[in-house]
C-alpha positions in Angstrom: -26.2 -31.9 126.9 -24.0 -34.0 127.2 -22.1 -35.1 123.4 -24.0 -38.8 121.8 -22.1 -41.0 120.2 -24.3 -41.1 117.0 -23.8 -44.4 115.1 -23.5 -46.6 117.7 -21.7 -49.7 116.6 -22.5 -50.5 114.1 -22.1 -54.6 113.5 -23.4 -57.5 115.4 -20.0 -59.5 117.5 -21.8 -62.6 118.3 -21.6 -64.5 115.3 -18.0 -65.9 114.7 -17.8 -68.8 116.9 -16.9 -70.9 114.1 -13.4 -69.6 113.6 -12.3 -70.4 116.9 -12.2 -73.9 118.3 -12.2 -75.0 122.0 -9.4 -76.9 123.4 -8.6 -78.2 127.3 -9.5 -76.0 129.6 -11.6 -73.4 128.1 -8.1 -72.0 126.0 -8.8 -71.9 122.0 -6.4 -72.5 119.1 -6.2 -70.2 116.4 -7.3 -72.3 113.3 -7.5 -70.2 110.6 -5.4 -67.8 108.8 -7.4 -64.8 109.3 -7.1 -65.3 113.3 -4.0 -65.8 113.2 -3.4 -62.7 111.2 -5.8 -60.2 112.9 -4.6 -62.1 116.6 -1.0 -59.9 115.3 -2.9 -57.0 116.1 -4.4 -57.0 119.7 -1.0 -57.1 121.5 -0.1 -54.0 119.9 -3.2 -52.3 119.4 -3.8 -52.5 123.6 -0.2 -51.9 124.5 1.0 -49.5 122.0 -2.5 -47.0 120.7 -4.7 -47.7 124.3 -3.0 -48.3 126.9 -0.1 -45.9 125.8 -2.2 -43.3 124.8 -4.0 -43.4 128.4 -1.1 -43.5 130.6 0.0 -40.4 128.6 -3.1 -38.5 129.4 -3.1 -39.3 132.9 1.1 -38.1 133.3 -0.5 -35.1 131.6 -3.0 -34.9 134.0 -0.5 -34.9 137.3 1.3 -32.5 135.8 -1.9 -30.5 135.8 -2.5 -31.5 139.1 0.9 -29.9 140.3 0.4 -26.5 138.7 -3.7 -26.3 139.8 -2.5 -27.2 143.3 0.8 -24.3 142.9 -2.3 -21.8 141.9 -4.5 -22.2 145.1 -1.1 -21.7 146.9 -0.6 -18.8 145.3 -3.9 -17.2 145.3 -4.0 -18.3 149.2 -0.7 -16.4 149.9 -1.3 -13.1 147.6 1.3 -14.1 145.2 1.6 -14.1 141.4 1.2 -17.0 140.1 1.0 -16.2 136.2 3.6 -18.4 134.4 1.7 -20.9 137.1 -1.2 -20.1 134.9 0.3 -20.8 131.5 1.8 -24.0 132.2 -1.3 -25.2 133.6 -2.8 -24.1 130.4 -0.2 -26.0 128.1 -0.2 -28.9 130.6 -4.0 -29.0 129.8 -3.9 -28.6 126.0 -1.4 -32.3 126.7 -4.0 -34.3 128.2 -6.5 -32.8 126.2 -4.8 -33.9 123.4 -4.2 -37.6 124.5 -7.7 -37.4 125.3 -9.2 -36.4 122.2 -6.9 -39.0 120.2 -8.3 -41.4 122.5 -12.2 -41.3 121.2 -12.2 -44.0 118.1 -12.0 -46.4 121.7 -14.3 -44.7 124.0 -16.4 -48.3 124.0 -15.0 -50.9 127.3 -14.4 -48.8 130.3 -14.7 -45.3 129.0 -18.5 -46.3 128.4 -18.9 -49.2 130.8 -18.1 -46.7 133.6 -19.5 -43.1 132.5 -15.9 -41.8 132.1 -16.8 -40.8 129.2 -19.6 -38.0 130.2 -17.7 -37.8 133.4 -15.0 -35.8 131.8 -15.9 -34.3 129.0 -19.4 -32.8 129.0 -20.5 -29.7 127.2 -21.8 -26.7 127.5 -21.5 -25.5 130.8 -24.6 -24.8 133.3 -23.3 -21.2 134.0 -26.3 -21.5 136.9 -25.2 -24.1 138.3 -21.8 -23.2 139.1 -22.3 -19.6 139.6 -24.6 -20.3 143.0 -22.0 -23.2 143.3 -18.9 -21.0 143.9 -21.8 -18.4 145.9 -22.0 -21.3 148.0 -20.1 -21.2 151.4 -20.7 -24.4 152.8 -20.4 -26.4 149.7 -17.3 -24.7 148.5 -16.3 -26.1 152.1 -17.2 -29.1 151.2 -15.2 -29.2 148.5 -12.1 -27.5 149.6 -12.2 -30.4 152.5 -12.7 -33.4 149.9 -11.4 -32.7 146.9 -12.0 -34.5 143.8 -14.0 -37.4 145.7 -16.6 -34.8 146.3 -16.2 -33.2 142.6 -16.7 -37.0 141.1 -19.3 -37.8 143.4 -21.8 -35.4 144.3 -21.5 -32.6 141.1 -23.3 -33.4 137.9 -21.4 -33.7 134.6 -21.8 -30.3 133.3 -20.2 -28.9 136.7 -16.8 -30.8 136.1 -14.6 -32.2 133.7 -12.6 -31.2 130.6 -14.8 -27.6 129.8 -15.0 -27.2 133.9 -11.2 -26.7 134.0 -10.9 -24.6 130.6 -13.1 -22.2 131.9 -10.9 -21.0 134.6 -7.7 -22.0 133.2 -8.6 -19.9 129.9 -9.6 -16.1 129.4 -13.5 -15.1 128.0 -15.1 -12.2 127.2 -19.0 -11.9 127.7 -20.8 -11.2 123.8 -24.5 -11.7 123.6 -24.7 -12.3 127.1 -22.1 -15.4 126.9 -18.8 -16.0 127.9 -16.8 -16.3 124.3 -13.6 -17.0 124.6 -9.8 -15.9 123.7 -7.9 -18.8 123.8 -4.9 -17.1 126.4 -4.2 -17.8 130.0 -7.1 -17.1 132.3 -6.2 -13.6 134.2 -4.6 -13.8 137.2 -7.6 -12.6 139.4 -8.8 -16.0 139.9 -11.6 -16.0 143.4 -10.0 -18.3 146.8 -13.5 -20.1 145.7 -12.6 -20.1 141.9 -9.3 -21.6 142.9 -10.4 -24.5 145.1 -13.3 -25.5 142.8 -9.9 -25.5 139.7 -8.3 -27.4 141.6 -10.7 -30.5 142.8 -12.0 -30.5 138.9 -8.3 -31.0 138.1 -8.4 -33.7 141.2 -11.1 -35.3 139.6 -10.1 -35.0 136.0 -7.0 -36.8 136.5 -8.5 -40.1 139.0 -10.7 -40.5 136.3 -7.7 -40.9 133.7 -5.9 -43.1 135.9 -9.3 -45.1 136.2 -8.5 -45.5 132.2 -5.5 -46.3 132.5 -5.8 -48.9 135.1 -8.9 -50.7 133.5 -7.0 -51.3 130.0 -3.3 -52.2 131.5 -4.4 -53.7 135.1 -2.0 -51.5 136.4 -0.7 -47.9 136.8 2.3 -46.2 138.4 2.9 -46.2 142.5 1.9 -42.0 142.4 -0.8 -42.5 140.4 -2.3 -45.4 142.8 -1.4 -43.0 145.3 -3.9 -40.6 144.3 -6.6 -42.7 143.8 -6.0 -44.2 147.4 -6.2 -40.7 149.1 -9.1 -40.5 148.0 -10.4 -44.1 148.9 -11.5 -44.9 144.7 -10.8 -48.0 143.7 -9.6 -48.9 140.1 -12.1 -50.7 138.3 -10.5 -54.4 137.4 -11.7 -54.7 134.0 -8.3 -55.7 132.3 -9.9 -55.1 128.8 -6.5 -55.2 127.7 -6.4 -58.7 128.5 -9.4 -59.5 127.4 -8.4 -58.2 123.6 -5.2 -60.1 123.7 -7.1 -63.3 124.8 -9.4 -63.1 122.4 -11.2 -66.8 122.4 -9.5 -68.0 125.5 -11.7 -69.0 129.1 -12.5 -65.5 130.6 -12.4 -63.4 127.5 -15.5 -61.5 126.7 -14.3 -61.8 122.8 -14.6 -65.0 121.2 -12.4 -64.2 118.0 -9.8 -61.9 117.3 -12.5 -61.3 114.0 -14.5 -59.5 117.3 -11.5 -57.5 118.5 -10.4 -56.1 114.7 -15.1 -55.2 114.1 -14.7 -53.4 117.9 -11.3 -51.5 116.7 -13.4 -50.4 113.4 -16.7 -49.9 114.6 -14.9 -47.6 117.4 -13.5 -45.8 114.7 -16.6 -45.3 113.5 -18.4 -43.9 116.2 -16.1 -40.8 116.5 -16.4 -40.5 112.6 -19.8 -40.2 113.3 -19.7 -38.1 115.8 -17.6 -35.6 114.2 -19.2 -34.9 110.9 -22.4 -35.0 112.5 -22.2 -33.3 115.7 -19.3 -31.7 116.4 -18.8 -30.0 112.9 -22.0 -30.7 111.8 -23.9 -28.9 114.9 -21.9 -25.2 114.5 -22.2 -25.3 110.9 -26.2 -25.9 110.5 -26.6 -23.1 114.0 -30.0 -22.9 113.1 -30.7 -23.4 117.0 -29.0 -21.3 119.8 -28.2 -24.7 120.8 -26.3 -26.0 118.1 -24.5 -22.7 117.5 -23.3 -23.2 121.3 -21.9 -26.3 120.6 -18.9 -25.9 120.1 -16.5 -28.4 122.0 -13.7 -26.0 123.6 -15.1 -22.7 123.4 -12.4 -21.5 125.7 -9.2 -22.4 124.7 -10.3 -22.2 121.0 -8.9 -25.7 120.5 -12.2 -27.2 118.9 -10.4 -27.6 115.3 -7.3 -29.2 117.1 -9.9 -32.1 119.4 -11.1 -32.8 115.8 -8.1 -33.2 113.9 -6.6 -35.5 117.1 -10.0 -37.4 116.9 -9.2 -38.9 113.7 -5.6 -39.3 114.2 -7.7 -41.5 116.9 -9.5 -43.5 114.2 -5.5 -43.7 112.0 -3.7 -44.5 115.2 -6.5 -47.6 115.9 -6.7 -48.5 112.0 -2.7 -48.2 111.1 -1.4 -48.6 114.1 0.3 -45.6 116.8 4.1 -46.8 116.5 5.6 -47.3 113.2 5.9 -51.4 112.2 3.1 -52.3 114.7 0.8 -55.4 113.1 -2.8 -53.4 112.6 -6.4 -53.8 110.7 -4.1 -52.0 107.9 -2.2 -54.9 107.4 -4.6 -57.5 106.9 -6.9 -54.9 105.0 -4.1 -54.6 102.7 -4.0 -58.3 102.2 -7.3 -59.1 101.3 -8.0 -55.8 99.0 -5.0 -53.0 98.8 -6.9 -50.7 97.1 -9.5 -50.2 99.7 -6.5 -49.7 102.5 -5.4 -46.7 100.2 -8.8 -45.9 99.8 -9.2 -45.4 104.2 -5.4 -44.3 104.6 -6.4 -41.4 101.7 -9.3 -41.0 103.7 -8.1 -40.7 106.9 -5.2 -37.9 105.7 -7.6 -35.9 103.6 -10.5 -35.8 106.7 -7.0 -34.4 108.9 -6.6 -32.0 106.5 -9.6 -30.3 105.8 -9.9 -30.2 109.3 -6.7 -28.7 109.9 -8.0 -26.1 107.1 -10.5 -24.7 108.6 -10.3 -21.0 110.3 -11.1 -19.5 113.6 -14.0 -22.2 113.8 -15.2 -21.3 117.0 -16.8 -17.7 115.4 -17.4 -18.8 111.8 -18.1 -22.2 111.7 -22.5 -21.4 110.6 -22.6 -21.9 106.8 -19.1 -22.0 106.5 -17.8 -23.5 103.3 -14.5 -24.8 104.9 -16.8 -26.2 107.3 -18.9 -28.2 105.4 -16.0 -29.4 103.0 -14.4 -31.4 106.5 -17.7 -32.5 107.0 -18.0 -34.2 103.8 -14.3 -35.3 104.1 -14.7 -36.9 107.6 -18.3 -38.1 106.8 -16.5 -40.1 103.6 -13.9 -41.7 105.5 -16.9 -43.2 108.1 -18.6 -44.4 105.0 -15.9 -46.3 103.7 -14.9 -47.9 107.5 -18.4 -49.0 108.2 -19.4 -50.2 104.0 -16.1 -51.6 103.0 -14.0 -52.4 105.8 -16.8 -54.1 108.2 -17.9 -56.2 105.5 -14.4 -57.3 104.7 -13.7 -58.2 108.1 -16.4 -60.7 108.5 -16.3 -61.8 105.6 
């Protein structure tokens, strides 16, 4: 089942036409001190938070692809690939880190092009996966077409981070289901599994590149070559330009206030998801579905994922690069006490998540998990009930 964003965008973003005045040719002039302050936020947010994160994620994907290509070659040659498996695990963890630190900005291209569910759906469909791996006709197609076949044909429950995770990390069967150990997978992959792993990673990396391109409008030559090899056309969203040119002709944003509201609404969405679904479902565990709603069950990095989700909020609100103009600056100018409350709530949420031990096996009714839920919920509440209203004043 695809994880669902719980809260949705909580503000209406079409109410701010009075903040900007149209000039000749459709360009807008910033006419208020508020707009001038929030305008300063847009470029650092786009370049140093969003694009930098997606670029690093795609870079890690390129490394991961290189490692899985090596694993496939080793399997075919009968060579040892234990070192490559360890290196691939590290590359997966790094790519995963940047993805989780991007989840405060799942709006825009990640949602519009279904990249979020494409690469981050769980749990896996083991029955379909086993059927696929034992189907010589389909496996021949995957071997021939690689990531393009994975991206175009396979369902969400058969690709992305978690299908890759299952093949990279060792698991043992308990109670009729695989339980992860967090250790590199044993070097006993079948040829079909090695082919499948490499194709999944190729598709995963292509999707990361598409995200980078959709925000930045360009990527490096080697990344573009990977898209071209599969005849994948990049998305021409130019979403970063849309944000940085709010109020101008061609931008979907009528003002920089809308930009700031989009940033904060994205943070609220992921805070709600972490509290109510990612932490909440395993904590309740009243059904098998809730019990198995573990985000990264084979690498055993779920709490790392959750903490990085809150860091994505931190980067969105405070800026990812020291000294950057950010939403926090504006909030602090208007209400310094509120800004301190938000920053404290972020830090407390991260600390509470990182205090959880062995989440994958102990989440149900765990007081540490409940404390983390409460801290993340408090963060979502202050952003929703205090920060958004302040921005819309």
